[in-house]
PLY file of the C-alpha trace (Angstrom):
ply
format ascii 1.0
element vertex 740
property float x
property float y
property float z
element edge 739
property int vertex1
property int vertex2
end_header
-29.43 48.15 3.33
-30.31 44.71 4.76
-29.34 41.89 2.44
-32.90 40.53 2.35
-34.19 43.88 0.96
-31.97 43.70 -2.11
-34.03 43.48 -5.29
-32.52 41.01 -7.72
-32.85 41.46 -11.47
-35.35 39.38 -13.37
-34.35 37.01 -16.15
-31.71 34.27 -16.59
-29.16 36.14 -14.52
-31.36 36.33 -11.46
-30.65 32.75 -10.39
-26.90 33.19 -10.74
-26.93 36.48 -8.81
-29.02 34.90 -6.07
-26.55 32.02 -5.86
-23.65 34.47 -5.67
-25.29 36.45 -2.85
-26.12 33.26 -0.97
-22.56 32.03 -1.33
-20.98 35.33 -0.27
-23.12 35.46 2.88
-22.16 31.90 3.74
-18.46 32.44 2.92
-18.32 35.54 5.09
-19.96 33.74 7.99
-17.70 30.73 7.59
-14.64 32.98 7.60
-15.66 34.51 10.92
-16.45 31.13 12.46
-13.17 29.71 11.14
-11.23 32.55 12.76
-13.05 31.88 16.03
-12.05 28.21 15.86
-8.44 29.33 15.35
-8.85 31.55 18.42
-10.18 28.62 20.42
-7.26 26.53 19.20
-4.78 29.16 20.40
-6.45 29.50 23.80
-6.65 25.72 24.13
-2.93 25.49 23.31
-2.03 28.00 26.02
-4.14 26.16 28.61
-2.68 22.80 27.59
1.00 23.79 27.80
0.40 25.52 31.14
-0.53 22.20 32.73
2.08 20.21 34.63
0.97 16.90 33.14
-0.99 17.65 29.96
-2.50 14.73 28.02
-5.39 13.94 25.68
-6.59 10.71 27.28
-10.37 10.44 27.18
-10.41 8.16 30.23
-10.04 8.74 33.94
-6.73 7.42 35.25
-5.14 6.52 38.57
-1.43 7.18 39.07
0.38 3.96 39.96
4.08 4.90 39.63
5.78 8.25 39.08
9.08 7.80 37.25
10.41 11.02 38.76
10.59 9.25 42.14
12.77 6.36 40.95
16.44 6.08 41.89
17.18 7.01 38.28
14.38 9.52 37.67
12.63 9.85 34.32
9.70 11.96 33.17
7.52 8.89 32.58
4.64 7.57 34.67
2.41 4.49 34.87
-1.33 5.00 35.28
-4.25 2.59 35.50
-7.11 3.38 33.17
-10.40 3.48 35.09
-13.06 1.76 32.98
-16.07 3.92 32.16
-19.53 3.04 33.36
-20.96 -0.02 31.66
-17.57 -1.58 30.82
-16.91 -4.82 32.70
-13.30 -5.84 33.33
-12.35 -9.48 33.83
-9.44 -9.49 36.27
-8.45 -12.98 35.19
-7.62 -11.71 31.71
-4.14 -10.46 30.86
-3.65 -6.70 31.27
-2.93 -4.42 28.32
-0.24 -1.74 28.60
-0.15 1.06 26.02
3.20 2.86 25.75
2.82 6.30 24.23
5.22 7.59 21.54
7.41 10.51 22.53
8.00 11.92 19.06
7.53 15.62 19.73
3.84 15.47 20.69
2.27 15.10 24.09
0.92 11.85 25.58
-2.48 10.23 25.23
-2.85 9.25 21.58
-3.54 5.58 22.42
-6.64 6.65 24.37
-7.56 9.66 22.27
-11.09 8.36 21.53
-13.56 5.89 22.92
-12.80 3.78 19.84
-9.08 3.53 20.56
-6.48 0.94 21.49
-7.38 1.34 25.15
-11.11 1.44 24.42
-11.24 -1.80 22.44
-8.99 -3.61 24.94
-11.30 -2.69 27.83
-14.33 -3.65 25.75
-12.73 -7.11 25.37
-12.54 -7.29 29.18
-8.84 -6.56 29.72
-7.51 -4.32 32.51
-5.63 -1.43 30.90
-2.60 0.63 31.87
-0.93 3.55 30.17
2.71 4.67 30.18
2.91 8.37 29.38
5.33 11.22 29.97
5.67 14.84 31.02
6.77 17.67 28.70
10.20 18.16 30.27
12.84 15.41 30.59
14.63 14.81 33.86
18.31 15.81 34.08
20.67 13.15 32.66
17.70 11.12 31.36
18.67 8.67 28.60
16.89 6.09 26.45
18.48 3.32 28.50
17.27 4.85 31.76
13.74 5.11 30.33
13.89 1.43 29.36
14.82 0.46 32.92
11.96 2.57 34.26
9.47 0.98 31.88
10.67 -2.45 33.02
9.77 -1.44 36.59
6.36 -0.26 35.40
5.63 -3.59 33.71
6.87 -5.52 36.76
4.37 -3.51 38.78
1.54 -4.37 36.40
2.44 -8.06 36.63
2.48 -7.93 40.44
-1.00 -6.36 40.44
-2.44 -9.26 38.41
-1.01 -12.48 39.88
-3.99 -14.54 38.66
-4.04 -13.20 35.09
-4.00 -15.78 32.31
-0.83 -14.37 30.78
1.85 -11.69 30.92
0.80 -8.19 29.84
0.14 -7.45 26.20
2.19 -4.32 25.47
1.31 -1.91 22.66
4.03 0.36 21.30
2.95 3.07 18.87
5.40 4.74 16.48
8.53 5.69 18.45
7.33 3.67 21.43
7.39 0.59 19.19
11.15 0.41 18.87
11.52 1.31 22.56
9.28 -1.65 23.51
11.22 -3.97 21.18
14.53 -2.92 22.76
13.18 -3.54 26.26
11.60 -6.87 25.28
14.95 -8.06 23.91
16.65 -7.15 27.19
13.88 -8.39 29.54
11.91 -11.01 27.55
10.45 -12.58 30.70
8.25 -9.52 31.34
6.19 -9.60 28.19
3.16 -11.26 26.73
2.32 -10.48 23.09
3.71 -7.24 21.65
1.66 -5.08 19.28
4.00 -2.78 17.38
1.93 -0.22 15.45
3.43 2.09 12.85
6.90 1.69 14.36
10.10 1.95 12.27
12.51 -0.92 12.96
14.50 -1.15 9.69
15.40 2.48 9.11
17.08 2.35 5.71
14.44 0.17 4.07
12.14 1.34 1.30
11.67 1.44 -2.44
12.70 3.99 -5.03
10.14 6.67 -5.77
8.52 6.49 -2.32
9.17 7.27 1.33
11.90 9.96 0.98
12.06 10.57 4.72
14.77 7.91 4.94
17.06 10.14 2.86
16.83 13.09 5.28
19.83 12.18 7.40
22.14 11.90 4.41
20.86 15.07 2.75
21.49 17.07 5.94
25.02 15.74 6.26
24.17 13.49 9.20
23.38 14.06 12.84
25.62 17.08 13.42
22.52 19.25 12.90
20.73 17.34 15.65
23.64 18.04 17.99
23.64 21.73 17.01
19.89 22.04 17.65
20.31 20.44 21.09
23.20 22.76 21.92
21.14 25.79 20.85
18.48 24.47 23.23
20.97 24.41 26.14
21.03 20.61 26.23
17.41 20.05 25.22
16.00 19.18 21.82
12.75 20.92 20.96
10.14 18.32 19.95
8.47 20.91 17.73
11.19 20.21 15.16
10.07 16.57 15.02
6.47 17.67 14.50
7.68 20.03 11.76
9.40 17.09 10.12
6.11 15.16 10.06
4.27 18.13 8.58
6.85 18.56 5.84
5.98 15.10 4.52
2.52 16.25 3.44
2.53 19.95 2.56
-0.92 19.87 0.94
-2.45 18.73 4.22
-0.29 20.99 6.37
-0.72 24.15 4.30
-4.23 23.68 2.99
-6.40 20.57 3.51
-6.41 20.52 7.32
-7.57 24.13 7.55
-9.83 23.99 4.50
-11.68 20.99 5.90
-12.57 23.08 8.95
-13.51 26.13 6.88
-15.69 24.18 4.43
-17.47 22.24 7.21
-17.24 24.86 9.91
-20.60 23.93 11.47
-19.59 20.34 12.24
-15.78 20.06 12.30
-14.80 22.29 15.21
-14.87 19.68 17.98
-12.94 17.04 16.01
-10.35 19.58 14.86
-9.80 21.10 18.30
-9.49 17.68 19.94
-6.77 16.66 17.50
-4.94 20.00 17.67
-4.80 19.74 21.46
-2.52 16.71 20.97
-0.75 17.87 17.82
0.27 21.16 19.43
1.38 19.71 22.76
5.10 19.83 21.97
7.55 18.23 24.41
11.32 18.32 24.83
13.97 15.60 24.81
17.42 15.60 26.36
20.29 15.94 23.92
21.51 12.43 24.82
18.10 10.96 24.01
17.69 12.46 20.55
21.31 11.78 19.66
20.85 8.09 20.48
17.69 7.97 18.39
19.29 9.60 15.35
22.74 8.00 15.52
21.85 4.47 16.59
18.51 4.10 14.83
17.60 6.39 11.96
21.06 6.98 10.50
23.00 4.11 12.07
20.31 1.45 11.51
21.91 -0.56 14.30
18.79 -2.05 15.94
18.16 -5.08 13.73
21.91 -5.53 13.24
22.40 -6.11 16.98
24.98 -3.34 17.28
23.33 -1.42 20.13
24.98 -2.00 23.50
23.78 -0.96 26.94
26.04 0.57 29.58
26.40 -2.81 31.32
27.64 -4.44 28.10
24.36 -6.21 27.28
23.62 -6.13 23.56
20.20 -5.53 22.10
19.28 -8.59 20.02
15.71 -8.71 18.72
16.06 -12.49 18.36
15.99 -12.71 22.17
12.31 -11.73 22.23
10.20 -14.73 23.20
6.76 -13.15 23.05
4.64 -13.12 19.90
5.20 -9.92 17.93
2.31 -8.35 16.05
3.46 -5.75 13.50
0.77 -3.41 12.17
1.73 -1.16 9.25
0.19 0.46 6.18
0.98 1.13 2.54
-0.44 4.62 3.08
2.08 5.43 5.83
4.89 7.55 4.40
6.57 7.87 7.82
6.83 4.14 8.59
6.23 2.27 5.33
5.81 -1.53 5.38
9.48 -2.08 4.51
10.67 -0.15 7.57
8.16 -1.97 9.76
8.98 -5.49 8.48
12.46 -5.72 6.95
14.07 -6.20 10.35
12.80 -9.78 10.01
14.99 -10.22 6.92
17.96 -8.85 8.85
17.45 -11.17 11.82
16.46 -14.46 10.20
17.54 -16.46 7.13
14.17 -18.20 6.74
11.06 -19.28 8.63
12.88 -22.31 10.05
15.32 -19.93 11.74
12.40 -17.92 13.16
11.14 -21.20 14.63
14.61 -22.10 15.87
14.46 -18.99 18.07
10.96 -19.96 19.24
9.61 -16.78 17.70
6.08 -16.04 16.51
5.68 -13.02 14.24
2.29 -11.87 12.94
2.01 -8.91 10.58
-0.84 -7.12 8.86
-0.58 -4.46 6.16
-3.38 -1.93 5.76
-3.96 -0.78 2.21
-4.36 2.96 2.71
-4.47 4.37 6.24
-1.90 7.06 7.04
0.63 7.07 9.85
-1.51 8.75 12.49
-4.58 6.80 11.45
-2.95 3.60 12.68
-3.41 4.84 16.26
-6.16 7.48 15.87
-8.65 6.16 13.32
-11.85 4.83 14.86
-12.28 2.52 11.88
-8.89 0.93 12.50
-9.61 0.61 16.22
-12.93 -1.11 15.52
-11.36 -3.53 13.09
-7.65 -4.34 13.49
-7.09 -3.29 17.12
-10.41 -4.77 18.24
-9.54 -8.08 16.62
-6.05 -8.10 18.12
-7.54 -7.42 21.56
-10.28 -10.04 21.24
-7.93 -12.69 19.86
-4.75 -11.97 21.78
-4.81 -15.48 23.28
-5.00 -16.96 19.76
-1.88 -15.00 18.84
-0.13 -16.03 22.05
-0.57 -19.77 21.42
0.27 -19.77 17.71
3.08 -22.19 16.87
6.35 -20.41 16.10
6.65 -19.04 12.58
5.69 -16.12 10.36
2.02 -15.27 9.77
-0.09 -12.60 8.15
-3.29 -11.57 9.91
-6.19 -11.19 7.52
-9.74 -10.03 8.24
-13.03 -11.01 6.64
-16.29 -9.28 7.44
-18.73 -11.42 9.40
-22.01 -11.85 7.53
-25.04 -14.05 7.24
-23.03 -16.55 5.20
-20.25 -16.83 7.79
-19.93 -20.39 9.07
-20.37 -20.68 12.85
-20.72 -16.92 13.20
-21.52 -17.36 16.90
-17.87 -18.26 17.45
-16.72 -14.85 16.14
-16.07 -12.21 18.81
-16.53 -9.05 16.71
-17.61 -7.92 13.28
-14.60 -9.46 11.56
-13.21 -12.96 11.30
-9.48 -12.95 12.00
-7.17 -15.51 10.44
-3.43 -15.97 10.82
-2.09 -17.37 7.55
1.38 -18.90 7.28
3.89 -16.84 5.28
7.56 -17.01 4.28
10.27 -14.38 4.08
9.69 -14.19 0.33
6.29 -12.62 1.06
8.08 -9.76 2.80
10.74 -9.50 0.08
7.93 -9.20 -2.50
7.00 -5.83 -0.98
10.27 -4.40 -2.31
13.43 -3.28 -0.60
16.99 -2.12 -0.97
19.51 -3.41 -3.45
23.17 -3.94 -2.43
23.91 -0.60 -4.11
21.33 1.12 -1.88
22.82 -0.50 1.21
26.25 0.89 0.29
24.73 4.34 -0.17
23.18 4.33 3.30
26.39 2.94 4.81
28.29 5.82 3.21
25.77 8.33 4.58
26.21 6.81 8.04
29.98 7.19 7.82
29.73 10.79 6.59
27.42 11.51 9.53
29.98 10.13 11.98
32.77 12.24 10.47
30.68 15.43 10.44
29.47 14.87 14.01
33.04 14.36 15.23
34.13 17.56 13.50
31.22 19.52 14.95
31.84 18.23 18.47
35.52 19.12 18.32
35.52 22.46 16.52
32.06 24.07 16.86
30.29 22.74 19.95
32.54 24.54 22.50
31.71 27.89 20.86
27.98 27.23 20.71
27.75 26.03 24.31
29.71 29.04 25.46
27.26 31.45 23.84
23.87 29.85 24.60
22.19 30.56 27.93
19.04 28.84 29.27
17.13 32.09 28.69
18.20 32.24 25.04
17.22 28.59 24.56
13.75 29.19 26.03
13.27 32.27 23.83
14.21 30.21 20.76
11.66 27.53 21.70
8.96 30.17 22.15
9.78 31.59 18.72
9.43 28.28 16.90
7.03 28.77 13.94
4.74 25.98 15.09
4.30 27.58 18.51
3.89 31.07 17.06
0.98 30.00 14.85
-0.96 28.97 17.96
-0.02 32.08 19.90
-0.80 34.44 17.00
-4.46 33.42 16.85
-5.06 33.19 20.60
-7.01 35.72 22.59
-3.72 37.36 23.57
-3.74 38.90 20.10
-5.82 42.09 20.45
-7.09 41.68 16.88
-8.65 38.36 17.89
-10.48 39.75 20.92
-13.35 40.98 18.76
-13.71 37.71 16.88
-15.67 35.87 19.57
-18.47 38.44 19.79
-18.79 38.60 16.00
-18.80 34.78 15.85
-21.60 34.63 18.44
-23.66 37.00 16.28
-22.96 34.94 13.16
-24.05 31.72 14.88
-27.37 33.34 15.80
-27.93 34.35 12.18
-26.26 31.45 10.38
-27.37 30.93 6.75
-25.51 27.95 5.27
-25.24 27.81 1.51
-27.29 25.18 -0.33
-25.30 22.16 -1.47
-26.26 22.66 -5.12
-24.89 26.23 -5.23
-22.58 26.50 -8.29
-20.13 28.74 -6.43
-19.75 26.10 -3.73
-18.90 23.58 -6.45
-16.35 26.07 -7.84
-14.85 26.42 -4.34
-14.43 22.65 -4.07
-12.84 22.50 -7.51
-10.37 25.26 -6.58
-9.47 23.36 -3.40
-8.73 20.24 -5.43
-6.50 22.26 -7.75
-4.57 23.70 -4.79
-4.09 20.21 -3.34
-2.95 18.91 -6.73
-0.45 21.77 -7.10
1.00 21.22 -3.62
1.17 17.45 -4.14
2.95 17.95 -7.47
5.43 20.28 -5.82
6.01 17.70 -3.07
6.49 14.92 -5.60
9.02 17.01 -7.52
10.93 17.85 -4.33
10.95 14.21 -3.24
12.17 13.05 -6.64
14.95 15.64 -6.53
15.92 14.62 -3.00
16.10 10.97 -3.97
18.18 11.75 -7.06
20.65 13.82 -5.05
20.99 11.17 -2.34
21.41 8.28 -4.77
24.01 10.10 -6.84
26.02 11.70 -4.03
26.22 8.64 -1.77
26.36 6.25 -4.71
29.65 7.77 -5.85
32.42 5.13 -5.73
34.91 7.90 -4.90
32.92 9.06 -1.85
32.35 5.50 -0.69
36.04 4.67 -0.96
36.96 7.94 0.80
34.83 7.08 3.85
35.90 3.43 3.98
33.02 1.70 2.17
34.10 -0.92 -0.36
32.25 0.04 -3.59
32.29 -3.60 -4.67
31.05 -5.15 -1.44
27.63 -6.65 -0.86
26.83 -5.40 2.67
24.58 -7.46 4.88
23.40 -6.93 8.46
22.16 -10.47 8.94
23.98 -12.34 11.70
24.71 -16.00 11.96
23.28 -17.98 14.84
25.62 -17.92 17.80
27.48 -21.04 18.91
25.73 -20.84 22.29
22.26 -20.69 20.77
23.04 -23.51 18.36
24.22 -25.70 21.25
21.08 -24.88 23.24
18.97 -25.64 20.16
20.61 -29.03 19.61
20.05 -29.92 23.26
16.40 -28.93 23.00
15.95 -30.94 19.79
17.34 -34.01 21.53
14.93 -33.49 24.46
11.93 -33.14 22.16
12.82 -36.23 20.13
13.25 -38.27 23.28
9.85 -37.12 24.54
7.85 -38.06 21.45
6.52 -41.20 23.13
5.68 -39.49 26.42
2.33 -38.09 27.48
-1.31 -39.09 27.37
-4.60 -38.36 25.65
-4.12 -34.59 25.89
-0.76 -34.71 24.10
-2.08 -37.15 21.50
-5.17 -35.06 20.73
-3.22 -31.82 20.44
-0.59 -33.46 18.23
-3.37 -34.78 16.00
-5.06 -31.37 15.86
-1.81 -29.68 14.78
-1.18 -32.34 12.15
-4.62 -32.05 10.56
-4.93 -28.28 10.98
-1.53 -27.51 9.44
-2.78 -28.78 6.08
-4.81 -25.59 5.76
-1.87 -23.27 6.43
-3.83 -20.92 8.68
-5.42 -20.58 12.09
-8.93 -19.12 12.39
-10.33 -17.46 15.50
-13.40 -19.73 15.30
-11.23 -22.79 15.77
-9.64 -21.30 18.88
-13.04 -20.36 20.31
-14.29 -23.89 19.61
-11.22 -25.22 21.40
-11.99 -22.97 24.39
-15.51 -24.36 24.53
-14.22 -27.92 24.37
-11.88 -27.18 27.27
-14.77 -25.69 29.26
-17.17 -28.55 28.54
-14.84 -31.46 29.30
-13.82 -32.37 32.81
-10.24 -32.89 33.83
-7.29 -30.92 35.07
-7.28 -27.50 33.41
-4.11 -26.08 31.91
-3.20 -22.44 32.34
-2.69 -20.47 29.16
1.09 -20.56 29.56
1.01 -24.33 30.14
-1.22 -24.80 27.10
1.11 -22.61 25.03
4.10 -24.72 26.07
2.23 -27.91 25.21
1.31 -26.55 21.75
4.90 -25.64 21.05
6.25 -29.01 22.18
3.81 -30.95 20.01
4.37 -28.61 17.06
8.14 -29.05 17.20
7.84 -32.81 17.58
5.83 -32.92 14.35
8.31 -30.58 12.71
11.34 -32.66 13.72
9.96 -36.15 13.07
6.40 -36.13 11.78
6.16 -39.84 11.02
7.69 -40.78 14.36
5.40 -38.38 16.22
2.30 -39.77 14.48
3.35 -43.36 14.95
3.65 -42.74 18.70
0.04 -41.51 19.06
-1.50 -44.98 19.78
0.95 -45.44 22.66
-0.34 -42.24 24.27
-4.03 -43.15 24.11
-6.02 -44.70 26.97
-7.54 -48.15 26.55
-11.03 -46.75 27.15
-12.60 -46.42 23.68
-15.21 -43.98 25.00
-12.46 -41.53 25.95
-10.92 -41.94 22.50
-14.26 -41.32 20.80
-14.90 -38.22 22.92
-11.46 -36.81 22.15
-11.85 -37.50 18.43
-15.31 -35.87 18.39
-13.86 -32.81 20.13
-11.06 -32.60 17.54
-13.57 -32.84 14.72
-15.65 -30.07 16.30
-12.64 -27.75 16.47
-11.49 -28.54 12.92
-14.92 -27.94 11.41
-15.51 -24.66 13.25
-14.09 -22.50 10.45
-14.55 -24.68 7.33
-15.81 -28.06 6.21
-13.24 -30.81 6.56
-12.36 -31.64 2.97
-9.35 -32.38 0.79
-6.03 -32.86 2.51
-7.49 -32.17 5.95
-10.03 -34.95 5.44
-7.27 -37.38 4.45
-5.26 -36.48 7.52
-8.26 -36.76 9.80
-8.97 -40.24 8.42
-5.42 -41.20 9.28
-5.90 -39.91 12.82
-9.08 -41.98 13.08
-7.04 -45.05 12.26
-4.42 -44.14 14.84
-7.17 -43.69 17.42
-8.47 -47.15 16.52
-11.78 -45.76 15.29
-11.54 -46.76 11.64
-14.62 -48.64 10.47
-16.76 -47.55 13.44
-18.52 -44.76 11.56
-16.81 -42.01 13.51
-16.22 -39.71 10.53
-18.81 -37.22 9.34
-20.27 -37.39 5.88
-18.26 -34.40 4.65
-14.97 -36.26 5.20
-13.64 -37.84 2.03
-12.78 -41.56 2.03
-9.28 -42.31 3.19
-6.71 -42.65 0.43
-3.86 -45.03 1.37
-1.49 -43.05 -0.86
-2.01 -40.07 1.43
-0.55 -41.93 4.40
2.96 -40.74 3.56
1.80 -37.13 3.73
0 1
1 2
2 3
3 4
4 5
5 6
6 7
7 8
8 9
9 10
10 11
11 12
12 13
13 14
14 15
15 16
16 17
17 18
18 19
19 20
20 21
21 22
22 23
23 24
24 25
25 26
26 27
27 28
28 29
29 30
30 31
31 32
32 33
33 34
34 35
35 36
36 37
37 38
38 39
39 40
40 41
41 42
42 43
43 44
44 45
45 46
46 47
47 48
48 49
49 50
50 51
51 52
52 53
53 54
54 55
55 56
56 57
57 58
58 59
59 60
60 61
61 62
62 63
63 64
64 65
65 66
66 67
67 68
68 69
69 70
70 71
71 72
72 73
73 74
74 75
75 76
76 77
77 78
78 79
79 80
80 81
81 82
82 83
83 84
84 85
85 86
86 87
87 88
88 89
89 90
90 91
91 92
92 93
93 94
94 95
95 96
96 97
97 98
98 99
99 100
100 101
101 102
102 103
103 104
104 105
105 106
106 107
107 108
108 109
109 110
110 111
111 112
112 113
113 114
114 115
115 116
116 117
117 118
118 119
119 120
120 121
121 122
122 123
123 124
124 125
125 126
126 127
127 128
128 129
129 130
130 131
131 132
132 133
133 134
134 135
135 136
136 137
137 138
138 139
139 140
140 141
141 142
142 143
143 144
144 145
145 146
146 147
147 148
148 149
149 150
150 151
151 152
152 153
153 154
154 155
155 156
156 157
157 158
158 159
159 160
160 161
161 162
162 163
163 164
164 165
165 166
166 167
167 168
168 169
169 170
170 171
171 172
172 173
173 174
174 175
175 176
176 177
177 178
178 179
179 180
180 181
181 182
182 183
183 184
184 185
185 186
186 187
187 188
188 189
189 190
190 191
191 192
192 193
193 194
194 195
195 196
196 197
197 198
198 199
199 200
200 201
201 202
202 203
203 204
204 205
205 206
206 207
207 208
208 209
209 210
210 211
211 212
212 213
213 214
214 215
215 216
216 217
217 218
218 219
219 220
220 221
221 222
222 223
223 224
224 225
225 226
226 227
227 228
228 229
229 230
230 231
231 232
232 233
233 234
234 235
235 236
236 237
237 238
238 239
239 240
240 241
241 242
242 243
243 244
244 245
245 246
246 247
247 248
248 249
249 250
250 251
251 252
252 253
253 254
254 255
255 256
256 257
257 258
258 259
259 260
260 261
261 262
262 263
263 264
264 265
265 266
266 267
267 268
268 269
269 270
270 271
271 272
272 273
273 274
274 275
275 276
276 277
277 278
278 279
279 280
280 281
281 282
282 283
283 284
284 285
285 286
286 287
287 288
288 289
289 290
290 291
291 292
292 293
293 294
294 295
295 296
296 297
297 298
298 299
299 300
300 301
301 302
302 303
303 304
304 305
305 306
306 307
307 308
308 309
309 310
310 311
311 312
312 313
313 314
314 315
315 316
316 317
317 318
318 319
319 320
320 321
321 322
322 323
323 324
324 325
325 326
326 327
327 328
328 329
329 330
330 331
331 332
332 333
333 334
334 335
335 336
336 337
337 338
338 339
339 340
340 341
341 342
342 343
343 344
344 345
345 346
346 347
347 348
348 349
349 350
350 351
351 352
352 353
353 354
354 355
355 356
356 357
357 358
358 359
359 360
360 361
361 362
362 363
363 364
364 365
365 366
366 367
367 368
368 369
369 370
370 371
371 372
372 373
373 374
374 375
375 376
376 377
377 378
378 379
379 380
380 381
381 382
382 383
383 384
384 385
385 386
386 387
387 388
388 389
389 390
390 391
391 392
392 393
393 394
394 395
395 396
396 397
397 398
398 399
399 400
400 401
401 402
402 403
403 404
404 405
405 406
406 407
407 408
408 409
409 410
410 411
411 412
412 413
413 414
414 415
415 416
416 417
417 418
418 419
419 420
420 421
421 422
422 423
423 424
424 425
425 426
426 427
427 428
428 429
429 430
430 431
431 432
432 433
433 434
434 435
435 436
436 437
437 438
438 439
439 440
440 441
441 442
442 443
443 444
444 445
445 446
446 447
447 448
448 449
449 450
450 451
451 452
452 453
453 454
454 455
455 456
456 457
457 458
458 459
459 460
460 461
461 462
462 463
463 464
464 465
465 466
466 467
467 468
468 469
469 470
470 471
471 472
472 473
473 474
474 475
475 476
476 477
477 478
478 479
479 480
480 481
481 482
482 483
483 484
484 485
485 486
486 487
487 488
488 489
489 490
490 491
491 492
492 493
493 494
494 495
495 496
496 497
497 498
498 499
499 500
500 501
501 502
502 503
503 504
504 505
505 506
506 507
507 508
508 509
509 510
510 511
511 512
512 513
513 514
514 515
515 516
516 517
517 518
518 519
519 520
520 521
521 522
522 523
523 524
524 525
525 526
526 527
527 528
528 529
529 530
530 531
531 532
532 533
533 534
534 535
535 536
536 537
537 538
538 539
539 540
540 541
541 542
542 543
543 544
544 545
545 546
546 547
547 548
548 549
549 550
550 551
551 552
552 553
553 554
554 555
555 556
556 557
557 558
558 559
559 560
560 561
561 562
562 563
563 564
564 565
565 566
566 567
567 568
568 569
569 570
570 571
571 572
572 573
573 574
574 575
575 576
576 577
577 578
578 579
579 580
580 581
581 582
582 583
583 584
584 585
585 586
586 587
587 588
588 589
589 590
590 591
591 592
592 593
593 594
594 595
595 596
596 597
597 598
598 599
599 600
600 601
601 602
602 603
603 604
604 605
605 606
606 607
607 608
608 609
609 610
610 611
611 612
612 613
613 614
614 615
615 616
616 617
617 618
618 619
619 620
620 621
621 622
622 623
623 624
624 625
625 626
626 627
627 628
628 629
629 630
630 631
631 632
632 633
633 634
634 635
635 636
636 637
637 638
638 639
639 640
640 641
641 642
642 643
643 644
644 645
645 646
646 647
647 648
648 649
649 650
650 651
651 652
652 653
653 654
654 655
655 656
656 657
657 658
658 659
659 660
660 661
661 662
662 663
663 664
664 665
665 666
666 667
667 668
668 669
669 670
670 671
671 672
672 673
673 674
674 675
675 676
676 677
677 678
678 679
679 680
680 681
681 682
682 683
683 684
684 685
685 686
686 687
687 688
688 689
689 690
690 691
691 692
692 693
693 694
694 695
695 696
696 697
697 698
698 699
699 700
700 701
701 702
702 703
703 704
704 705
705 706
706 707
707 708
708 709
709 710
710 711
711 712
712 713
713 714
714 715
715 716
716 717
717 718
718 719
719 720
720 721
721 722
722 723
723 724
724 725
725 726
726 727
727 728
728 729
729 730
730 731
731 732
732 733
733 734
734 735
735 736
736 737
737 738
738 739
């Protein structure tokens, strides 16, 4: 009997029965449509993996260099992103290069949506390039060989933009972040600003009760299991195991929420879900040498920040060699790369901010409050805010004086001062910070450091034993055919295959789904059974989250107790009473170079002209606020455009900023006292320069307090005191402030 011909009972129960019937019809239809989406996902997976160069980029691209054709071939390639219609590219602006993470998934995540890292960079007018990879590694491919190939790619980008206003800005997401940092330490001359998003750099760091992924290596007995997996793969490591590792971190999402979201919103979620699954299911392989380097040197060894990684030519990786500004983007909601793992390398490399400056380094970090690991690169909201601001203000970041800063963002509104100087919907500021601000986020105690050192040593012993006693047997038994069969049988691959059209049970789903779509009857939002469904979903999520929390607490307890044992530590050569530290002292060579540079800067304090004097004055007054605002930089750009004279390139301007900043840092009173000697005799030129400075300083806030006192002092040095040159919002000069 047709459902519409059913006669419902009268009375109070009639409404409830009607709601139940309505819900059952909707639930049945949703179930069929959900199964059809799973079928589409399976078919999409099969089409994707059958491609030679699968990717999820939403932009057309032109192949520039194929890494397979290099003398040392790799499965990486450089492509130029072709801007879509309506997007204007300014070829004088520095190019952006997005390096994709090879962490088990396929390439393309940096250009997954229109609102993406690539999208916002092109919107800001920058030419864009993308470094991606193929599913299969080349024979004998190593991490070092990939680094050399990526250096060639970036050299090519530089050669294609000889008139650009700076070296390329390179974005490294997740695993690509540490790869970019390694290359930038070896070839610092190739890079403009680096944006390192969601990338682990301090692998042991964290706090108790959170982020248990850092315990995995110790709980598995070290990297011997990595070596075994590679040997069972006939020399290749299946990236699906890395994806499985990600999924294990959030079982409620993996086992329930991701699928339930599609089922509950089946009429609207299909496209978004299928787009994401096309990337998530595009598993790739790594050579055994690659994954062993990653696990031994980085995740278990934690050797990157310590400077203990050495290339085949003897060159050591030292992150302090990087000369480009480093922007670190992380999130408190990221349980794969928490803020401590993204930032604590700074504590390992530098004693304080003065040492950061001594290496000429500029580090800017921003910490999102809630976004998850993938959201850092995928979320449209993040792209529109943080990545858009980084792209629009990359020149601001590049010319920041050396030091440590936190990037903060304030929504632009009707009350925003000089809103016309703001590029996007947010006002970006870089506020000065110290290492104590990073320490305040929490980190390891000396006892924790000893535990991780013990786990590292146990890993080395177990790996040596495996390589000597077990590996020959495994390699002798495994054939390439067996390895391929094992990859095909991986549970993550089977779940895609099982619901594809190859399954005869799924062949009938499409026709039934077409019929359901023609007769779709969604349930009303106020249906009580729908509310019950949502409540049950929340209970399932809560149960799975509680189970995860219990497992994580148990894992942490086991790790802390096993590797915290003084007997185990002594047995593997770790002094239970030591206070381990990875921080290195400044080398004799660098100290000598630094002393020579200090002498040069001090001797040049009295050299220069109006440009040097004005910039020195700007830095002196502006530093009282402890931050740099994008409006001030835009005002400075306009001043440079509106005033005649020889124009500086961005790199020349950056060098001038640094010289004047260090002169003030080394001898502020001497640097200020020298300003009158640098000024021209023409008072009109002095007045114009002072007016320009005042315009820049007032772009982001009224000139009050300490800044007003310092500006009054500059007026005196410019010989303008008493001529009415100061605006009414500048407080009267206080002689006692002169010493400041």
